[in-house]
C-alpha positions as a printed NumPy array, in Angstrom:
array([[ -5.498, -17.211, -17.795],
       [ -2.934, -14.537, -17.03 ],
       [ -1.131, -14.976, -13.74 ],
       [  1.848, -13.161, -12.287],
       [  3.499, -13.012,  -8.898],
       [  4.165,  -9.326,  -9.484],
       [  2.003,  -6.401, -10.492],
       [  0.914,  -5.978, -14.097],
       [  3.587,  -3.873, -15.744],
       [  2.668,  -0.283, -16.565],
       [  4.66 ,  -0.632, -19.791],
       [  2.515,  -3.508, -21.062],
       [ -0.814,  -2.161, -19.834],
       [ -0.704,   1.687, -19.967],
       [ -3.666,   3.677, -18.767],
       [ -5.522,   5.615, -21.491],
       [ -5.339,   9.412, -21.606],
       [ -8.372,  11.571, -22.386],
       [ -7.624,  14.912, -24.034],
       [ -9.894,  17.903, -24.623],
       [ -8.579,  19.779, -27.697],
       [ -9.923,  23.358, -28.02 ],
       [ -9.454,  25.56 , -31.113],
       [-11.787,  27.876, -33.052],
       [-10.302,  26.556, -36.324],
       [-12.442,  23.441, -36.894],
       [-10.17 ,  22.137, -39.667],
       [ -7.045,  22.377, -37.514],
       [ -8.808,  20.802, -34.541],
       [-10.083,  17.885, -36.665],
       [ -6.676,  17.33 , -38.274],
       [ -4.801,  17.565, -34.985],
       [ -7.228,  15.123, -33.342],
       [ -6.542,  12.489, -36.011],
       [ -2.798,  13.083, -35.747],
       [ -2.784,  12.69 , -31.949],
       [ -4.84 ,   9.494, -31.928],
       [ -2.795,   7.942, -34.731],
       [  0.479,   8.838, -33.037],
       [ -0.435,   7.161, -29.738],
       [ -3.24 ,   4.67 , -29.176],
       [ -3.422,   5.712, -25.501],
       [ -4.91 ,   9.083, -26.479],
       [ -8.655,   9.589, -26.758],
       [ -9.312,  13.112, -28.059],
       [-12.516,  15.159, -28.006],
       [-12.788,  18.68 , -29.436],
       [-14.439,  22.022, -28.75 ],
       [-14.35 ,  24.978, -31.145],
       [-15.288,  27.928, -28.964],
       [-14.88 ,  29.312, -25.453],
       [-18.473,  28.449, -24.493],
       [-18.246,  24.987, -26.051],
       [-15.071,  24.373, -24.025],
       [-16.878,  25.443, -20.844],
       [-19.7  ,  22.99 , -21.582],
       [-17.248,  20.172, -22.34 ],
       [-15.349,  20.736, -19.094],
       [-18.586,  20.742, -17.134],
       [-19.682,  17.449, -18.708],
       [-16.374,  15.56 , -18.72 ],
       [-13.17 ,  15.235, -16.703],
       [-10.289,  15.096, -19.219],
       [ -6.786,  14.111, -18.179],
       [ -5.353,  17.031, -20.155],
       [ -6.573,  20.208, -21.875],
       [ -4.866,  21.449, -25.049],
       [ -6.177,  24.922, -25.839],
       [ -5.471,  27.525, -28.524],
       [ -4.993,  31.098, -27.327],
       [ -7.505,  32.679, -29.713],
       [-11.016,  31.197, -29.303],
       [-13.164,  33.873, -30.93 ],
       [-15.489,  34.401, -27.953],
       [-12.637,  34.377, -25.431],
       [ -8.991,  33.449, -24.946],
       [ -7.184,  30.393, -23.754],
       [ -5.694,  32.312, -20.831],
       [ -9.181,  33.32 , -19.683],
       [-10.293,  29.706, -19.871],
       [ -7.154,  28.661, -17.975],
       [ -8.022,  31.093, -15.165],
       [-11.499,  29.563, -14.855],
       [-10.093,  26.024, -14.859],
       [ -7.555,  26.86 , -12.161],
       [-10.337,  28.116,  -9.89 ],
       [-11.721,  24.57 ,  -9.607],
       [ -8.896,  22.327, -10.914],
       [ -5.598,  23.823,  -9.721],
       [ -3.487,  20.93 , -11.011],
       [ -5.238,  19.76 , -14.212],
       [ -2.633,  19.583, -17.018],
       [ -3.305,  22.559, -19.35 ],
       [ -1.206,  23.109, -22.477],
       [ -1.627,  26.471, -24.217],
       [ -1.109,  26.687, -27.987],
       [ -0.553,  30.003, -29.853],
       [ -0.135,  30.955, -33.469],
       [  2.875,  33.158, -32.81 ],
       [  5.258,  33.535, -29.907],
       [  4.182,  36.365, -27.632],
       [  6.01 ,  37.297, -24.443],
       [  2.91 ,  38.933, -22.949],
       [  0.728,  35.867, -23.579],
       [  3.428,  33.606, -22.144],
       [  3.714,  35.79 , -19.033],
       [ -0.065,  35.81 , -18.497],
       [ -0.226,  32.024, -18.967],
       [  2.58 ,  31.422, -16.477],
       [  0.795,  33.697, -14.027],
       [ -2.259,  31.44 , -14.238],
       [ -0.029,  28.365, -13.681],
       [ -0.133,  26.953, -17.2  ],
       [  1.402,  23.459, -17.423],
       [  3.095,  23.926, -20.78 ],
       [  3.254,  26.438, -23.654],
       [  3.824,  25.638, -27.337],
       [  3.632,  27.407, -30.722],
       [  1.627,  25.961, -33.628],
       [  4.651,  26.554, -35.834],
       [  6.704,  24.195, -33.652],
       [  3.957,  21.554, -33.817],
       [  4.041,  21.687, -37.606],
       [  7.779,  21.01 , -37.616],
       [  7.532,  18.253, -34.947],
       [  4.149,  16.51 , -35.339],
       [  4.738,  14.119, -32.397],
       [  5.98 ,  16.832, -30.04 ],
       [  2.513,  17.549, -28.661],
       [  1.99 ,  13.86 , -27.912],
       [  5.135,  13.785, -25.779],
       [  4.125,  16.969, -23.961],
       [  0.678,  15.56 , -23.193],
       [  2.089,  12.249, -21.913],
       [  4.71 ,  13.982, -19.773],
       [  2.178,  16.357, -18.216],
       [ -0.402,  13.636, -17.518],
       [  2.084,  11.155, -16.05 ],
       [  3.509,  13.843, -13.774],
       [ -0.005,  14.751, -12.636],
       [ -0.901,  11.117, -12.02 ],
       [  2.256,  10.551,  -9.996],
       [  1.5  ,  13.606,  -7.889],
       [ -2.082,  12.447,  -7.316],
       [ -0.906,   8.938,  -6.46 ],
       [  1.537,  10.274,  -3.865],
       [ -1.145,  12.468,  -2.327],
       [ -3.623,   9.586,  -2.28 ],
       [ -0.991,   7.299,  -0.752],
       [ -0.255,   9.85 ,   1.96 ],
       [ -3.963,  10.201,   2.769],
       [ -4.415,   6.434,   2.838],
       [ -1.482,   5.958,   5.207],
       [ -2.833,   8.626,   7.539],
       [ -6.267,   7.017,   7.406],
       [ -4.718,   3.57 ,   7.996],
       [ -3.043,   4.782,  11.18 ],
       [ -6.298,   6.316,  12.401],
       [ -8.171,   3.094,  11.608],
       [ -5.74 ,   0.899,  13.542],
       [ -5.814,   3.264,  16.517],
       [ -9.617,   3.456,  16.593],
       [-10.322,  -0.29 ,  16.16 ],
       [-10.772,  -2.36 ,  19.31 ],
       [-11.09 ,  -5.875,  17.843],
       [ -9.788,  -7.848,  14.869],
       [-13.239,  -7.894,  13.266],
       [-13.687,  -4.152,  13.662],
       [-10.206,  -3.461,  12.303],
       [-10.78 ,  -5.772,   9.337],
       [-14.128,  -4.172,   8.522],
       [-12.708,  -0.647,   8.735],
       [ -9.712,  -1.547,   6.564],
       [-11.895,  -3.133,   3.88 ],
       [-14.272,  -0.159,   3.839],
       [-11.329,   2.228,   3.566],
       [ -9.924,   0.325,   0.577],
       [-13.299,   0.345,  -1.173],
       [-13.652,   4.083,  -0.49 ],
       [-10.234,   4.574,  -2.125],
       [-11.48 ,   3.053,  -5.394],
       [-11.422,  -0.757,  -5.208],
       [-14.59 ,  -2.544,  -6.24 ],
       [-14.333,  -5.142,  -3.478],
       [-12.048,  -5.941,  -0.536],
       [-12.002,  -8.697,   2.056],
       [ -9.796, -10.156,   4.76 ],
       [ -9.683, -13.936,   5.199],
       [ -8.31 , -15.889,   8.163],
       [ -7.99 , -19.597,   8.947],
       [-10.403, -21.499,  11.162],
       [ -9.461, -24.328,  13.54 ],
       [ -9.511, -26.832,  10.659],
       [ -7.248, -24.591,   8.529],
       [-10.11 , -23.643,   6.239],
       [-10.432, -20.104,   4.832],
       [-13.178, -17.971,   6.39 ],
       [-14.012, -14.273,   5.82 ],
       [-13.227, -11.966,   8.728],
       [-14.421,  -8.783,   7.007],
       [-15.764,  -7.735,   3.587],
       [-16.73 ,  -4.522,   1.8  ],
       [-17.847,  -3.399,  -1.645],
       [-19.228,  -5.809,  -4.244],
       [-19.685,  -8.718,  -1.836],
       [-22.043, -10.536,  -4.235],
       [-18.89 , -11.842,  -5.922],
       [-17.621, -13.29 ,  -2.644],
       [-20.957, -14.944,  -1.917],
       [-20.921, -16.547,  -5.363],
       [-17.311, -17.76 ,  -5.267],
       [-16.113, -18.245,  -1.699],
       [-17.192, -21.282,   0.313],
       [-16.149, -20.736,   3.949],
       [-13.98 , -23.519,   5.304],
       [-12.383, -24.41 ,   1.951],
       [ -8.739, -25.411,   2.299],
       [ -6.241, -23.033,   0.609],
       [ -4.883, -25.84 ,  -1.588],
       [ -8.368, -26.693,  -2.902],
       [ -9.165, -23.392,  -4.652],
       [ -7.365, -21.353,  -7.321],
       [ -8.921, -18.007,  -6.389],
       [ -6.037, -15.552,  -5.706],
       [ -6.834, -15.192,  -1.994],
       [ -6.492, -18.947,  -1.52 ],
       [ -3.325, -19.197,  -3.619],
       [ -1.681, -16.372,  -1.672],
       [ -2.443, -18.192,   1.58 ],
       [ -1.166, -21.481,   0.19 ],
       [  2.048, -19.92 ,  -1.163],
       [  2.393, -17.333,   1.658],
       [  3.413, -14.761,  -0.953],
       [  1.578, -12.028,  -2.914],
       [ -0.484, -13.012,  -5.946],
       [ -1.55 , -10.397,  -8.51 ],
       [ -3.794, -11.809, -11.221],
       [ -5.054, -10.072, -14.381],
       [ -8.608, -11.319, -14.918],
       [ -9.364, -12.684, -18.402],
       [-12.64 , -13.681, -20.012],
       [-12.845, -17.493, -19.896],
       [-16.167, -17.815, -21.708],
       [-16.313, -21.035, -23.672],
       [-13.692, -22.845, -21.58 ],
       [-14.52 , -25.883, -19.452],
       [-11.709, -25.697, -16.879],
       [-13.323, -25.715, -13.419],
       [-10.384, -23.805, -11.982],
       [-11.552, -20.689, -13.857],
       [-15.103, -20.636, -12.417],
       [-14.172, -17.813, -10.064],
       [-12.714, -15.879, -12.995],
       [-15.976, -16.068, -14.961],
       [-17.77 , -14.54 , -11.995],
       [-15.063, -11.875, -11.68 ],
       [-15.577, -10.93 , -15.344],
       [-19.347, -10.692, -14.778],
       [-18.688,  -8.246, -11.937],
       [-16.375,  -6.113, -14.077],
       [-13.148,  -6.918, -12.238],
       [ -9.931,  -6.425, -14.22 ],
       [ -7.238,  -7.378, -11.72 ],
       [ -7.038,  -9.038,  -8.292],
       [ -4.294,  -8.543,  -5.687],
       [ -3.994, -10.887,  -2.701],
       [ -1.38 , -10.005,  -0.059],
       [ -0.678, -12.342,   2.901],
       [ -1.147, -10.698,   6.3  ],
       [  1.91 , -11.332,   8.437],
       [  4.151,  -9.882,  11.123],
       [  7.561, -11.153,  12.217],
       [  7.154, -14.31 ,  10.167],
       [  3.699, -15.188,  11.555],
       [  0.921, -15.438,   8.944],
       [ -2.601, -14.477,  10.042],
       [ -4.563, -14.51 ,   6.79 ],
       [ -4.776, -12.616,   3.504],
       [ -5.93 ,  -9.178,   2.318],
       [ -7.511,  -9.271,  -1.157],
       [ -8.738,  -6.412,  -3.351],
       [-10.51 ,  -6.401,  -6.73 ],
       [-10.064,  -3.496,  -9.131],
       [-11.94 ,  -2.428, -12.244],
       [ -8.863,  -0.485, -13.368],
       [ -6.639,  -2.285, -15.912],
       [ -3.656,  -2.716, -13.595],
       [ -2.222,  -2.663, -10.088],
       [  1.272,  -1.23 , -10.439],
       [  4.317,  -1.621,  -8.2  ],
       [  3.552,   1.462,  -6.12 ],
       [ -0.025,   0.342,  -5.506],
       [  1.106,  -3.166,  -4.581],
       [  3.652,  -1.707,  -2.156],
       [  0.884,   0.29 ,  -0.465],
       [ -1.312,  -2.823,  -0.19 ],
       [  1.64 ,  -4.682,   1.322],
       [  1.983,  -1.911,   3.906],
       [ -1.718,  -2.313,   4.698],
       [ -1.277,  -6.07 ,   5.162],
       [  1.818,  -5.645,   7.358],
       [  0.05 ,  -3.074,   9.517],
       [ -2.964,  -5.351,   9.914],
       [ -0.605,  -8.22 ,  10.79 ],
       [  1.052,  -6.144,  13.492],
       [ -2.341,  -5.174,  14.921],
       [ -3.566,  -8.771,  14.803],
       [ -0.514, -10.058,  16.644],
       [ -0.742,  -7.32 ,  19.264],
       [ -4.434,  -8.12 ,  19.781],
       [ -3.682, -11.824,  20.068],
       [ -0.917, -11.246,  22.617],
       [ -3.219,  -9.074,  24.74 ],
       [ -6.005, -11.651,  24.57 ],
       [ -3.616, -14.425,  25.584],
       [ -2.281, -12.462,  28.544],
       [ -5.611, -11.15 ,  29.823],
       [ -7.827, -14.237,  29.455],
       [ -7.863, -17.991,  29.876],
       [ -7.865, -18.541,  26.117],
       [ -5.189, -20.569,  24.405],
       [ -3.892, -19.076,  21.18 ],
       [ -3.64 , -21.706,  18.46 ],
       [ -0.685, -21.488,  16.094],
       [  0.294, -23.75 ,  13.204],
       [  3.908, -24.412,  12.265],
       [  4.446, -25.642,   8.702],
       [  7.519, -27.738,   7.962],
       [  8.671, -29.052,   4.596],
       [ 11.698, -30.459,   2.772],
       [ 12.506, -33.313,   5.109],
       [ 11.973, -31.395,   8.343],
       [  9.455, -33.905,   9.726],
       [ 10.044, -37.672,  10.112],
       [  6.656, -38.559,   8.56 ],
       [  7.105, -36.506,   5.374],
       [  9.057, -39.312,   3.708],
       [  6.238, -41.772,   4.441],
       [  3.552, -39.373,   3.168],
       [  5.489, -38.99 ,  -0.084],
       [  5.674, -42.778,  -0.48 ],
       [  1.877, -43.202,  -0.136],
       [ -0.666, -42.708,  -2.957],
       [ -1.38 , -39.126,  -4.048],
       [ -3.735, -37.256,  -1.741],
       [ -3.281, -39.464,   1.337],
       [ -2.907, -37.526,   4.59 ],
       [ -1.448, -38.657,   7.914],
       [ -3.278, -37.204,  10.924],
       [ -1.386, -37.429,  14.204],
       [ -3.369, -36.922,  17.403],
       [ -0.746, -38.022,  19.922],
       [  3.041, -37.855,  20.025],
       [  4.666, -39.935,  22.775],
       [  8.391, -40.276,  23.564],
       [  8.745, -44.076,  23.61 ],
       [ 12.198, -44.09 ,  25.183],
       [ 15.328, -41.958,  24.929],
       [ 15.841, -42.88 ,  21.265],
       [ 12.371, -43.24 ,  19.745],
       [  9.053, -41.374,  19.423],
       [  5.631, -42.932,  18.829],
       [  3.186, -41.115,  16.532],
       [ -0.416, -42.323,  17.042],
       [ -1.706, -41.73 ,  13.525],
       [ -4.959, -42.041,  11.551],
       [ -4.835, -42.608,   7.787],
       [ -7.789, -42.749,   5.391],
       [ -8.146, -43.808,   1.759],
       [ -5.223, -46.204,   1.889],
       [ -4.976, -49.953,   2.416],
       [ -3.001, -51.591,   5.171],
       [ -0.796, -53.193,   2.523],
       [  0.008, -49.824,   0.938],
       [  0.787, -48.312,   4.334],
       [  3.071, -51.211,   5.265],
       [  4.833, -50.934,   1.92 ],
       [  5.313, -47.211,   2.464],
       [  6.806, -47.808,   5.908],
       [  9.17 , -50.447,   4.494],
       [ 10.378, -47.992,   1.832],
       [ 11.296, -45.234,   4.293],
       [ 14.293, -44.831,   6.549],
       [ 12.718, -42.485,   9.087],
       [  9.876, -44.794,  10.216],
       [ 11.27 , -47.771,  12.136],
       [  8.065, -49.782,  12.591],
       [  4.259, -49.679,  12.531],
       [  1.721, -51.16 ,  14.994],
       [ -1.892, -51.433,  13.797],
       [ -4.604, -50.622,  16.371],
       [ -7.703, -50.586,  14.171],
       [ -8.401, -50.917,  10.449],
       [-12.173, -50.448,  10.057],
       [-13.322, -47.078,   8.642],
       [ -9.787, -45.758,   8.797],
       [ -6.42 , -47.105,   9.809],
       [ -5.256, -46.09 ,  13.288],
       [ -1.693, -47.092,  13.968],
       [  1.441, -46.307,  15.916],
       [  4.425, -45.166,  13.845],
       [  7.758, -45.403,  15.645],
       [ 10.444, -42.953,  14.49 ],
       [ 13.807, -41.849,  15.734],
       [ 13.678, -39.268,  18.51 ],
       [ 14.462, -36.215,  16.32 ],
       [ 10.822, -35.106,  16.269],
       [  9.85 , -31.407,  15.951],
       [  6.899, -31.922,  18.31 ],
       [  9.214, -32.738,  21.217],
       [ 11.147, -29.524,  20.605],
       [  7.914, -27.529,  20.654],
       [  6.819, -29.164,  23.904],
       [ 10.191, -28.237,  25.401],
       [  9.433, -24.637,  24.339],
       [  6.335, -24.703,  26.542],
       [  3.42 , -25.328,  24.165],
       [  0.673, -27.929,  24.274],
       [  0.358, -30.092,  21.146],
       [ -3.003, -30.249,  19.4  ],
       [ -2.432, -32.261,  16.216],
       [ -0.069, -32.846,  13.323],
       [ -1.255, -33.235,   9.733],
       [  1.248, -34.488,   7.146],
       [  0.872, -34.792,   3.371],
       [  3.387, -35.162,   0.577],
       [  4.133, -31.404,   0.55 ],
       [  4.317, -30.369,   4.185],
       [  3.733, -31.152,   7.842],
       [  1.427, -28.838,   9.795],
       [  1.847, -28.913,  13.58 ],
       [ -0.942, -27.223,  15.582],
       [ -0.053, -26.073,  19.088],
       [ -1.584, -24.016,  21.861],
       [  0.446, -21.149,  23.304],
       [  0.11 , -20.533,  27.   ],
       [  2.084, -19.399,  29.988],
       [  5.501, -18.132,  28.925],
       [  5.529, -19.789,  25.497],
       [  5.802, -17.489,  22.468],
       [  5.891, -17.906,  18.721],
       [  9.483, -16.706,  18.543],
       [ 10.758, -19.28 ,  21.049],
       [  9.013, -22.017,  19.085],
       [ 10.435, -20.83 ,  15.768],
       [ 13.898, -20.612,  17.312],
       [ 13.598, -24.173,  18.606],
       [ 12.686, -25.465,  15.151],
       [ 15.179, -23.411,  13.132],
       [ 18.009, -24.41 ,  15.478],
       [ 17.371, -27.988,  14.407],
       [ 16.226, -27.636,  10.801],
       [ 17.797, -24.366,   9.645],
       [ 16.613, -20.933,   8.584],
       [ 13.618, -20.869,   6.268],
       [ 12.452, -24.327,   7.336],
       [  9.319, -23.158,   9.147],
       [  6.309, -20.977,   8.337],
       [  3.891, -19.878,  11.027],
       [  0.115, -19.468,  10.675],
       [ -2.078, -17.932,  13.369],
       [ -5.47 , -19.684,  13.442],
       [ -8.124, -19.357,  16.149],
       [ -8.505, -19.343,  19.904],
       [ -9.875, -22.209,  21.922],
       [-10.838, -22.516,  25.578],
       [ -8.43 , -24.15 ,  27.968],
       [-11.105, -25.1  ,  30.447],
       [-11.742, -28.565,  29.029],
       [ -9.025, -31.023,  28.131],
       [ -6.046, -28.921,  29.203],
       [ -7.355, -28.287,  32.718],
       [ -8.553, -31.868,  33.209],
       [ -5.184, -33.433,  32.359],
       [ -3.155, -30.815,  34.209],
       [ -2.701, -33.064,  37.271],
       [ -1.587, -36.111,  35.275],
       [  2.038, -37.143,  35.102],
       [  3.656, -37.288,  31.666],
       [  3.47 , -41.09 ,  31.573],
       [ -0.157, -41.143,  32.768],
       [ -1.108, -38.687,  30.024],
       [  0.788, -40.681,  27.38 ],
       [ -0.868, -43.953,  28.413],
       [ -4.341, -42.411,  28.467],
       [ -3.961, -40.682,  25.074],
       [ -2.717, -43.861,  23.427],
       [ -5.588, -45.874,  24.913],
       [ -8.158, -43.383,  23.607],
       [ -6.66 , -43.119,  20.128],
       [ -6.218, -46.916,  19.817],
       [ -9.876, -47.584,  20.683],
       [ -9.179, -49.316,  23.995],
       [-12.348, -47.909,  25.611],
       [-14.646, -48.831,  22.708],
       [-16.736, -51.978,  22.343],
       [-15.667, -54.223,  20.833],
       [-12.23 , -53.35 ,  22.196],
       [ -9.645, -52.921,  19.417],
       [ -6.492, -53.546,  21.456],
       [ -5.545, -55.022,  24.81 ],
       [ -3.221, -53.509,  27.383],
       [ -0.382, -55.842,  26.403],
       [ -0.343, -54.577,  22.808],
       [ -0.48 , -50.956,  23.901],
       [  2.247, -51.497,  26.485],
       [  4.485, -52.956,  23.769],
       [  3.897, -49.818,  21.669],
       [  5.285, -47.701,  24.525],
       [  8.055, -50.184,  25.268],
       [  6.875, -50.699,  28.853],
       [  5.458, -53.695,  30.758],
       [  1.75 , -54.53 ,  30.786],
       [  1.569, -54.043,  34.561],
       [  3.148, -50.6  ,  34.314],
       [  0.743, -49.608,  31.53 ],
       [ -2.291, -50.748,  33.545],
       [ -1.081, -48.956,  36.672],
       [ -0.665, -45.624,  34.862],
       [ -3.986, -45.994,  33.022],
       [ -5.983, -46.598,  36.207],
       [ -4.265, -43.709,  38.005],
       [ -5.081, -41.38 ,  35.108],
       [ -8.728, -42.458,  35.079],
       [ -9.101, -41.857,  38.817],
       [ -7.665, -38.351,  38.556],
       [ -9.875, -37.421,  35.596],
       [-13.044, -38.696,  37.251],
       [-12.234, -36.796,  40.453],
       [-11.508, -33.586,  38.512],
       [-14.766, -33.876,  36.55 ],
       [-16.826, -34.335,  39.723],
       [-15.416, -31.154,  41.259],
       [-15.907, -28.95 ,  38.159]])
């Protein structure tokens, strides 16, 4: 498997060059063809030995370069050049003559010949024609690439302006990329559970249907789109034939080979440090060079800007809450040390974060696939977790983890967001929040970077959820009433059989049993009254 973070180098994977060699001397044409192909393996040379044969060849094929003798028996090379320029004004055309002739050279220049060379010079420098062909073709390809890039940028601007929704924009962008020559294109975003889901697709979508399972976590798939989302950086992958191998991670690559894909480029969609998804294209050409990757990056950045603008408008003009995930790593979350100490693959899922007092924070946490003994041992081995209280240990362990008050969730709440959940594994902590009111992504990022430093946080935009349920119902609760109620729900207090009593839960919050009961009953009364009047 070939994998690079950058584009496949043009020097290591050059594009082939097709040449139409025209001369009425069959022996010279045959000899020159062998010489050209032996001198450079990039060249693929076909021949024509008359004016009419050259016409037929040009009608049937589209060579990258024409090398034509002046004398063709039934016509001249300049006459053929004039006909070519009528339909192909920029096709590289190299005229070859037996002797130098000022009149021929003047006529050829008048018809916009690309280059002009004498056969005598070719005999003295056998590789000279190869260099002339390469120079002419590369210059033509660069010119075409610039023109195509300019057209694509103009079309991109028109697409963004004409698209009213994210889905419409994504569909138009993917169709535009397929029209420009890619075999397949798609845009993926994250759902509420952080799984990858297609927003828009175009082209050879049979590949996507065979490979992509919506809802798969980025870390659970090696397909370039998933790896780019996981790494939040571009991934360009040269597809190789994996027939005969048994590595499951290459299943997607076998399908890509079956569909004729040669290279895949996946570019994260972001704007101002906020990641919205990934733009992925599949090409049947042998490479995606630096210029092409830069253009795809511009596409992704433009889509990111449009996505963020759309999200801001939707947040301001509706009752929807925009859900954003902040990803912290490298010791920036107090539970990361514990997650690292637990067996591989164990995840801590935090539903409630409660300031216990001025110095401590309580994380109400659910852990699966770990024993109580292993969890206790992990807590004992860490410095950040002060203690653990067990609420239930049946299908999964639900517990309260007490940490020192330097918790990123409290900083986000101070920035005006509502907490949804925190998920922590050995690599990172993902904090999901709802933006509303005056809260913005930038204020949240500033609050976190002020505490943990630049580069400590990545931001992922996920989905929108209604605020008419839980958020509105608890709006009238005091902070302590909400904390007491959330802890009671998470600890299984309202279930039968009851998992914990009010005394145990009060101890977790470092308050008296009477105070806990008072706040719990007040919260219940308010919620019941609010539900009746809905």
